[in-house]
N, C-alpha and C positions, 0 to 999 in steps of 0.2 A: 535594414529596418532593426531597429529596435525591437529585443524582446520582451512580450508579454510577462511581464511576473507571474506566477503563483496564486499570492494575494497578495491583496492591497487592503487596506486602513485607509476608507474613506468617512471624511467627516461634511455632513450638511447643518451649515450655520440656522440659528435660523435669532431676529431681534427685532429691538425698535427703533424705529428713524423720526430724527428731528429735519427741521427743514434749515442745519446748518450743518454743511458738507464735512468740515474739517471736526465737525462731532461725530458725527456719518462713520467717517474712514477712521477716525482713530480709533472710535469702539468696533469697526469691525478688523481692525488691524488689530486686535489685542481678543477677540476669540478665536482669530488663525492664528496667533502664537500660542492660544489654549488649547488646540485638537493639536496645534504640530507636537505640541511640550504631552500630548498622551499618544505622541506618536501618528498617525494621520499624517497619509502619503497624500491625498486628495482634497479639500477643502472647499467646498461650494458656497458664495452669499449667497443670500436673497437677488432677486431682482431687482435692481434700480436703487440698489439700497443708498444710494450718492444724496437721496434728500427726497423726501413725501411724494406720497405716488401722488403728482400734480395733476393723474387723466380723469381725474373726478368732473374736470371741469373743462368746458377751451377757454385758455385764456394763451391770446399771445407774447407774454412778458415771457412766459414758463420754456418760449423757446429759448432764452438768457441761457437755460440750462443746459444746453449745449452743447459740446465741445470736441474736435477735430481727435482721431487716435491720436495721430503728431503731435508729439509737446503736451499733451493730454490734465491735465492738472491733479490724476491719483494712477494711473494707472505705469507712471514710472518709480514710484511709490511699492508698488504691490511687483511689481518686477523687481525689484533690490529686494522684499519679505519673499518671496518667493526661492533665489536664489539663495538667503541668509538663511532659510531653512529646511531646503529642500522639498520643496514642495508642489505642490501645479497648483492653483490657483484659475479656474474658470471663470472671469468676470463680464462683472455688465455692467453698463453703461451705455448717456445717453448721448449718442452720436452722431457728430456735427457733418455733412460732406458735401461741401460745395450749398448749392441751394436746397439742398436737402436733409432731411433727415431721421432716423433710424433710433430703433431699438436693440443694442447692440451689447456683443461681448469675442472679448478675446480670453484666448484660452493660452496663460500662464504658466513656460515647462518648471520642472524640477531647478533649471538653473538660469532661470530668469527671461528665457528668451519667448519674443510671444509667436507662437506657431499659427497664427490667422486670426481671423475676425470673423463672425457669424453676425448676422445680420436678422432678427427676428424676420419666419416667416408669415406668419397666422397672425392679422395686427385686429385686435377684437376691436368693438362699436356700438356702444350700448351706454344706458343710464350708473354712471362713477366710474365705467372701465371709453375713455371718449379718447382709444387710443387713432383713431384713425385721425385726428385733425390735427393727430402731432407725427406722427413714424408715418413714411413712407413706405411699402413691401418690402420686403430683405429681399438683394437678390444676390444674392454669394450662394443661393444652394443650400443643402443640408452639409454640416463636416461636423467628420469624426478625426481625429487630432493625434500622432502618435508621440505618449509625453513616455519620461520613465517609469509612470506608476501605469502601460495602458493604455489602450485606444480608447480613447474616452469621446462622446458622442453626448452636444449639449443641446440643446431644444431650449426655447424659453417661453416661460407661463404661459399663453395663448397657446402653442405648438404644442404642450404636451394632453390636450383634448384631442389629438387628433392622432390616427395609429398609422398614419401612414407618414408621419414623422418621425418615428419610434423605427418603423420598417424597413425605411434608406437608411436609418443610420445604422442599422444590423447588418443591412446585406454591405456597406458600406465598411464593418469589418470595428466596428464597437464592440469592447467589452465589458460593456455596462455604461447607461441612461443616466442620465441628467437633467434636471430642470430648473432654473431658479422662477421666486416665484412672485407675486405680491396681488391678495388673491381673499374678503374679507366679505364683506357681507353687502346687500345688494338695496340701495332705494327702497324707501314701504310702496314706491308706486309698480315695484318689479311682480312680478309674477315667481321666477323664477327663484327654489331653495336658497335660504344660509346657511347651507351644508357644506362642509367639510369632507363629508362620504363620498358624494355623489366627484368632488376633486381625485381623492385617493386611487379609489374604486377604475377608476379612466386608468391612470398610473399602472398601475397594478395590476391593471388590462392588461398595458403591453409588455409590462415585465412577464407574463403569461404565455404572454402569445411568441417573445420572440424568446423564453428562456434568459432571460438577463434578469442582471439586478438593476433598479431604475433607485433614482435616489434624487429627491425635494426639500428645496430651501425655500419657504414663506418667514413673513414679514410677521409681527404681532403689535400691540397696539391700537390704540385709535387717533387716528388723522381727519383735521378739520382742515379743509385747503376752498377756497372759495365761499364759505358761509355752508360747505357740506361736508358730512362726518360720514367716517367709515371705516367700520373697526375689522381689524385683520384679523384672520379664525389661525392664523400658525400650524400644529397640527404637523409641519415638517416628518419626515418618514423618512427610512428608507426599507428596499421591499427584495427577498432575494428573487432567487430564479425561478421558483415557485408559485409569485404571488403570493407568500408570506409578509406580513411588517413584521419586519424582523426587531426594527428602532424609532420609534415614536416620543414628540412630544404633543403637548397639550397645547392651550388657546394662550399658555399664557410665561413659559420659561424661554429661558436666550441662552442662548449658549451652544456647542458646538455638542451636536448628536454624532454617536459614532458606530462604525460598525465596520468587521475585515467582511472582506469580498474574498472568496476562496472561490476565485476563476477560474481556473483548472477545473474546480468544480461543476463549474458552469458552462464553461466547454465541451465538457463530457455529455455533458443533459443535454445540453439542447439539437448536438448528434445524435442522441438516442430519442430523441423527441421526434428527428423529422421534419420540424417543420418547414426547414428549409430544404430538407430533402427534395418535399410531396408540393412545390410552389406550382401555381401554374398561368406563370407571367406573362403566356400567348393569350392569354383568355382576361386579361386587366383591362383590356382597352378601355371599356367604359373607366375607370377610373383617371383616364385623363383625357375626362370633362365634366364639364358642366351639370349636364341634364343627364348623363347619362346613357345616353346613344353616340357609337364609334361611326363617324364617319369616314370612309373613303375616295381616293381623288380628289 
């Protein structure tokens, strides 16, 4: 097993996106190179950075944006980039698999090896975020990958709102948690607030409850899809293992946001807090149901 280093430099990339794959991939590569020049070991790009967030609307034409993992139009390019720079790249993409479609992510290790594929577990369905039209529910289970720079746990966007996602990845041995994201304004008829604060607080809660570093990468800018307009609020951030925001962008900055993760200190602090010592999994049966009633027999 690869030994987890005591410290790792994490970068979360905040960027705008256009409707041109080559433009987006080239810009993403430039941001990765910039982060690597600044010493980053693990670099997280936003969710579905290859194109506009097409899930604003339901249009069958957008299924053409999906590609199989094997022979994918840009995964190989980022494998080469990871090997060249010696960095870990968790990479979001729209996956086609037979007749199914997934919101997926591959974790590329620092030698360019794809360690595995994760398919987004929780799929939202609401105005401006019509993901259930496009994506099958993920069937991989949650994933943690042993990389050159620690055991990396990654959830995708809507996963970030679920404490179960974070806890499972930590139980699987994650050293820190990452969430690529595409989130911003809601349509005018929606009553939920257009606020990045609630979004951040959900993930900061995971940092506190699991005594773990958490990083999130979001997009910025206004995108028009199918006549609808949505503005992505950025505020990509890194939280330390006590829940302090140690690095944060606003709603317009573009590029990599960096912070040094002291994984050795986080591990010691986590053990001392006793959250994992004092768990009572034998009493958590209702979590395995939809209505809270545990059924036997």
